[in-house]
VMD Tcl script that draws the C-alpha trace (Angstrom):
set ca {
  {-59.35 -3.91 16.69}
  {-62.63 -4.43 18.56}
  {-62.87 -7.84 20.23}
  {-65.86 -9.93 19.12}
  {-67.02 -13.07 20.93}
  {-69.72 -15.22 19.36}
  {-72.24 -16.84 21.68}
  {-73.92 -18.76 18.91}
  {-75.91 -20.91 21.33}
  {-78.12 -17.83 21.64}
  {-78.97 -17.74 17.93}
  {-81.84 -20.21 18.49}
  {-83.34 -17.92 21.15}
  {-83.14 -14.91 18.85}
  {-84.85 -16.91 16.12}
  {-87.55 -17.95 18.60}
  {-88.42 -14.28 18.90}
  {-88.60 -13.81 15.13}
  {-90.55 -17.04 14.67}
  {-93.40 -16.57 17.13}
  {-92.48 -14.87 20.41}
  {-92.82 -11.41 18.85}
  {-96.58 -11.93 18.71}
  {-97.07 -11.10 22.39}
  {-95.36 -8.89 24.94}
  {-95.14 -11.69 27.51}
  {-93.44 -14.18 25.20}
  {-91.08 -11.50 23.87}
  {-90.03 -10.63 27.41}
  {-89.49 -14.28 28.30}
  {-87.20 -14.85 25.31}
  {-85.34 -11.56 25.81}
  {-84.67 -12.41 29.45}
  {-83.16 -15.75 28.43}
  {-81.02 -13.96 25.85}
  {-79.76 -11.56 28.52}
  {-78.83 -14.41 30.85}
  {-77.09 -16.30 28.06}
  {-75.08 -13.25 27.02}
  {-74.04 -12.67 30.63}
  {-72.74 -16.21 30.98}
  {-70.95 -15.88 27.64}
  {-69.32 -12.59 28.65}
  {-67.90 -14.01 31.88}
  {-66.75 -17.08 29.98}
  {-65.10 -15.22 27.09}
  {-64.00 -11.67 27.97}
  {-60.56 -11.75 29.63}
  {-61.20 -9.00 32.18}
  {-64.31 -10.87 33.37}
  {-62.78 -14.33 33.45}
  {-60.89 -13.93 36.72}
  {-62.05 -10.45 37.87}
  {-58.73 -9.82 39.63}
  {-58.46 -6.37 38.03}
  {-62.08 -5.39 38.73}
  {-63.60 -3.76 41.82}
  {-66.90 -2.44 40.40}
  {-69.29 -3.48 37.65}
  {-71.71 -0.97 36.16}
  {-74.40 -2.81 34.20}
  {-77.43 -1.53 32.37}
  {-79.63 -1.65 29.27}
  {-80.10 0.58 26.29}
  {-83.80 1.37 26.24}
  {-86.14 0.21 25.02}
  {-85.26 -3.23 23.67}
  {-82.22 -3.73 25.89}
  {-84.45 -3.50 28.96}
  {-85.79 -6.93 28.09}
  {-82.31 -8.40 28.48}
  {-81.61 -6.67 31.79}
  {-84.05 -8.14 34.29}
  {-83.87 -8.99 38.03}
  {-82.56 -12.44 37.12}
  {-79.72 -10.78 35.18}
  {-78.73 -8.69 38.18}
  {-78.90 -11.78 40.41}
  {-76.60 -13.64 38.02}
  {-74.15 -10.73 37.89}
  {-74.11 -10.53 41.68}
  {-73.54 -14.27 41.99}
  {-70.69 -14.27 39.47}
  {-69.07 -11.27 41.15}
  {-69.53 -12.30 44.77}
  {-66.36 -14.43 45.14}
  {-64.24 -11.35 44.42}
  {-66.49 -9.04 46.51}
  {-67.21 -6.85 43.50}
  {-69.91 -4.20 43.70}
  {-72.60 -4.28 40.99}
  {-74.41 -1.02 40.17}
  {-77.19 -0.69 37.61}
  {-77.98 2.20 35.29}
  {-80.05 3.03 32.23}
  {-79.38 4.59 28.84}
  {-81.68 5.86 26.13}
  {-80.46 6.69 22.63}
  {-82.16 8.13 19.59}
  {-80.98 7.28 16.08}
  {-80.11 10.26 13.88}
  {-81.21 10.76 10.29}
  {-77.79 9.62 9.11}
  {-76.88 6.66 11.34}
  {-74.16 5.40 9.02}
  {-72.01 8.42 9.82}
  {-73.45 10.04 12.95}
  {-73.56 8.58 16.48}
  {-76.96 8.07 18.06}
  {-77.98 10.84 20.43}
  {-78.15 10.03 24.15}
  {-81.39 11.37 25.60}
  {-81.32 9.54 28.96}
  {-78.30 8.55 31.05}
  {-78.27 7.58 34.74}
  {-74.60 6.58 34.95}
  {-73.68 9.50 37.20}
  {-76.33 8.49 39.71}
  {-74.80 5.01 39.72}
  {-71.99 6.63 41.75}
  {-69.76 7.15 38.73}
  {-68.38 10.62 37.99}
  {-65.64 11.99 35.82}
  {-63.45 12.28 38.95}
  {-63.61 8.58 39.83}
  {-60.75 6.21 39.08}
  {-62.41 3.76 36.73}
  {-59.38 1.74 35.73}
  {-60.76 -1.18 37.78}
  {-64.37 -0.72 36.70}
  {-66.17 -2.62 33.96}
  {-69.23 -1.35 32.12}
  {-71.65 -3.96 30.77}
  {-74.15 -2.60 28.27}
  {-77.13 -4.73 27.23}
  {-78.75 -4.22 23.83}
  {-81.01 -6.51 21.83}
  {-79.64 -5.55 18.43}
  {-77.13 -3.39 16.62}
  {-77.21 -2.60 12.91}
  {-75.10 0.33 11.76}
  {-72.95 0.80 14.88}
  {-74.61 4.16 15.52}
  {-75.84 3.17 18.99}
  {-72.43 1.88 20.04}
  {-70.89 5.10 18.75}
  {-73.35 7.13 20.83}
  {-72.60 5.13 23.98}
  {-68.84 5.39 23.52}
  {-69.15 9.14 23.01}
  {-71.19 9.45 26.22}
  {-68.63 7.41 28.17}
  {-65.70 9.56 27.12}
  {-66.39 12.07 29.89}
  {-65.74 9.36 32.47}
  {-62.28 8.48 31.11}
  {-62.97 4.77 31.39}
  {-60.53 2.57 29.46}
  {-62.19 1.33 26.27}
  {-60.96 -2.17 27.08}
  {-63.22 -2.10 30.16}
  {-66.38 -1.64 28.08}
  {-68.38 -4.76 27.19}
  {-71.43 -4.71 24.92}
  {-73.78 -7.70 25.21}
  {-75.87 -7.80 22.04}
  {-78.47 -10.33 21.00}
  {-78.19 -9.65 17.26}
  {-75.40 -7.75 15.50}
  {-74.51 -6.86 11.92}
  {-70.82 -7.19 12.72}
  {-69.68 -7.77 9.12}
  {-71.26 -4.48 8.02}
  {-70.03 -2.44 10.99}
  {-66.69 -3.98 11.95}
  {-64.61 -1.32 10.19}
  {-66.51 1.48 11.90}
  {-66.22 -0.13 15.33}
  {-62.50 -0.82 14.91}
  {-61.91 2.87 14.29}
  {-64.28 3.99 17.02}
  {-63.33 1.88 20.01}
  {-60.59 -0.59 19.11}
  {-60.23 -2.18 22.56}
  {-63.92 -2.65 23.44}
  {-65.53 -6.07 23.69}
  {-68.68 -7.24 21.89}
  {-70.42 -10.43 22.96}
  {-72.98 -11.23 20.28}
  {-75.68 -13.87 20.22}
  {-76.25 -13.97 16.46}
  {-74.88 -12.49 13.26}
  {-77.11 -10.52 10.90}
  {-77.25 -8.21 7.90}
  {-79.40 -5.11 7.86}
  {-81.48 -3.73 5.00}
  {-79.45 -0.95 3.36}
  {-82.09 0.08 0.82}
  {-84.11 3.23 1.38}
  {-87.61 2.62 2.66}
  {-89.57 1.88 5.84}
  {-87.36 -1.06 6.85}
  {-83.99 0.56 6.12}
  {-81.46 -0.41 8.83}
  {-83.75 -3.15 10.18}
  {-82.19 -6.61 10.45}
  {-83.41 -8.80 7.60}
  {-80.92 -11.69 7.14}
  {-79.53 -14.01 9.81}
  {-76.48 -16.24 9.54}
  {-77.70 -19.65 10.66}
  {-75.22 -21.75 8.71}
  {-76.13 -19.64 5.68}
  {-77.72 -16.23 5.19}
  {-81.46 -16.64 5.66}
  {-84.01 -13.85 5.01}
  {-86.17 -13.01 8.03}
  {-89.12 -10.57 8.19}
  {-87.99 -7.52 10.21}
  {-89.44 -6.89 13.67}
  {-89.46 -3.88 15.97}
  {-87.72 -5.14 19.16}
  {-88.53 -2.08 21.25}
  {-92.20 -2.11 20.41}
  {-92.52 -5.85 20.94}
  {-90.91 -5.82 24.40}
  {-92.57 -2.62 25.59}
  {-96.11 -3.23 24.36}
  {-96.67 0.51 24.19}
  {-99.98 1.24 22.50}
  {-101.39 3.96 24.75}
  {-100.48 6.11 27.74}
  {-101.33 3.40 30.28}
  {-99.04 0.89 28.60}
  {-96.20 3.44 28.51}
  {-96.58 3.95 32.27}
  {-96.63 0.19 32.80}
  {-93.45 -0.24 30.78}
  {-91.65 2.45 32.77}
  {-92.63 0.67 35.98}
  {-91.33 -2.59 34.54}
  {-87.98 -1.03 33.59}
  {-87.73 0.53 37.06}
  {-87.56 -2.98 38.52}
  {-83.90 -3.07 37.45}
  {-82.94 0.55 36.69}
  {-83.14 2.96 39.64}
  {-85.27 5.96 38.65}
  {-86.11 9.30 40.16}
  {-89.52 10.95 39.79}
  {-87.89 13.17 37.17}
  {-86.75 10.10 35.22}
  {-90.24 8.68 35.17}
  {-91.80 11.96 34.06}
  {-89.21 12.47 31.36}
  {-89.52 8.93 29.99}
  {-93.30 9.18 29.99}
  {-93.02 12.25 27.81}
  {-90.28 10.78 25.62}
  {-91.73 7.31 25.11}
  {-95.27 8.51 24.53}
  {-93.96 9.86 21.23}
  {-93.07 6.31 20.17}
  {-96.57 4.86 20.41}
  {-97.30 5.21 16.69}
  {-93.92 5.92 15.14}
  {-92.82 2.39 14.18}
  {-92.91 1.67 10.43}
  {-93.67 -1.95 11.35}
  {-96.75 -1.27 13.47}
  {-98.97 -3.36 11.23}
  {-96.59 -6.33 11.55}
  {-95.99 -6.20 15.27}
  {-98.42 -7.52 17.84}
  {-98.58 -5.82 21.21}
  {-101.03 -8.33 22.60}
  {-100.71 -8.53 26.36}
  {-100.79 -11.85 28.20}
  {-100.98 -12.64 31.91}
}
mol new
graphics top color blue
foreach p $ca { graphics top sphere $p radius 0.5 }
foreach p [lrange $ca 0 end-1] q [lrange $ca 1 end] { graphics top cylinder $p $q radius 0.2 }
display resetview
């Protein structure tokens, strides 16, 4: 059974985003960064393998683009380094990009970008003492987690060494799937949600939060809000911002420019999401 740890002190931060922070890129990034820091503290407080770090020699940490990049900032890496320093643990960063399929309830998301191998991790390495921390703003159907787990299988890393740090998760709707998929993995979640299961433009978007009771919330596009991508220049700027924490080659930048340029107008929530830039 997958291990779930609630960090409910983060629920207020998530709701800050839905309340007003979503209206600008700057405020979205500020809230997302605080969520990432809070999830990191919660993971080291709650997940057994991270509590004493005696069985760990390397931490691989990184975001799932695009929304997860808001949680994985320089301050996050600094915190990870500080928490790991007493045990002289190496911290390496990486990046992942996944694309949802047309049938996310039954098919894993497709990995289109993966820099794990360049983070000095190969299928030949002994990863029994390595931990992988994966930052994601939200998870609805479990499709993204399924895609990540599938991608990690080639590295033969123990599933109990995989920790997902998720700002908002529909754990009640996806628990059965996750239990079957990766029964020993750890999920640190900042808030509990339900997604919209009805067909339409907001299908699979998060629409109800558990804040003492189930409360309806207008859906938001996390990736669009944190990236602010409205034209080619803003896509380039976002890639540069992500590169502050995820090492990238020239090929990475060129590929992401091509890939993310396709996302400029694809969101069904474009009319509801501000991409107003602030200093």
